[in-house]
N, C-alpha and C positions, 0 to 999 in steps of 0.2 A: 868820510866814511859815508859811501853810498850804499844803501840798501840791496841786498842783492835778488829780492823777490821782482820777477819780470813786469809787474803791473809797477813798480814804483820806479822805474827807469824811464825818463822824461823819452829817451829816443823809442820807446816801444808805444808812445802815447799818439793815439788819433790826433789829427787837427780839430776834429771837434772836443774831444777831450783836454786838449791844452787849451781851448777857448774857455770850458767849465772852469777849468782850475784858474786860469786868469779871473772869472768870474767871482770866484770864491775866495783868491786871495784878495781882491778888490774889496769884498764884503768884508772879510777880518780886519783889512785896514779902517774901515769906517768904523768898524765896531770897538776896535781901539782908540781911535780917535772920540768917539762918543764917552767910551768909558773915562778916558782923560778929562774931558767935558763934563763929566758927572752926570750924565743921562741915564735913565732909568731902562736897562735892556732886557729887562724879564721878558717883554712881549718879543724880542729880536731872538731871542737865545731859545723861546720855544717855540718857533719857527723852523729851527736848522739842529732840532734836538733828533736826535744825538749828533750827528756828524755828515754834513751835506756831501764831505768828497766820497764817503765810503758807497753813496749811491753809483757812482759811477761804474763801480766793479763787483755788486751782486745786484742781484734782482729786484731785492727790498724796495728799490726807489721805481720801480716801471716806468722808468723815463720822467720823473716827474721832478728831476732835479732842477729844471729851470723855473717851474713855476715854484718850486720852495725857494728860490733865491729871490725871485720876483716879490714873493709874501715878504720875505726878509728884508728885503730893501725898502719896503712901504712902511715895515715895521720900525726899521733904523731911523727914517725920517721923521716918524711921529714922535719918535720916543722922547717923553719931556724930561727936561732936566730936574735933578733932586733938589728940591729948596734946602738951602745951609749946606751943601755938600761943597766941601773944600779938601782938596788932595793935598795932602801934604809932600814930602821931598823925601825921597828916601837916600841911603847909602849902599854903595856896593858892597856886596858881600862876597869873599874871596874864594873860589871853589876850593873845594877839599879834592885831594887825589882818592879818597876814600868815597867818596859818593856811589851810589850806587845806580846801575842804568835799568831802564824799562826792558 
């Protein structure tokens, strides 16, 4: 199911917006990998607070998304490993048909 909002339809994106979305997706993948590796991400998360994707469609970003993403990539590259961190295995939780949706 896709969102009906016109800004959320990929076909409506400009080439520049598609490039920015690809950069955001790449950063997200890097953050997930760093999380799996037990790295401290506070500095990274502070650079993208609250959400870089929203700056594409509202004036709050004032065209600063590329700078924000560059700062986040630098913070991610510098994120230290948390000493003694050990990731535990998880188990699949079966979905509930009564789960609420946002």
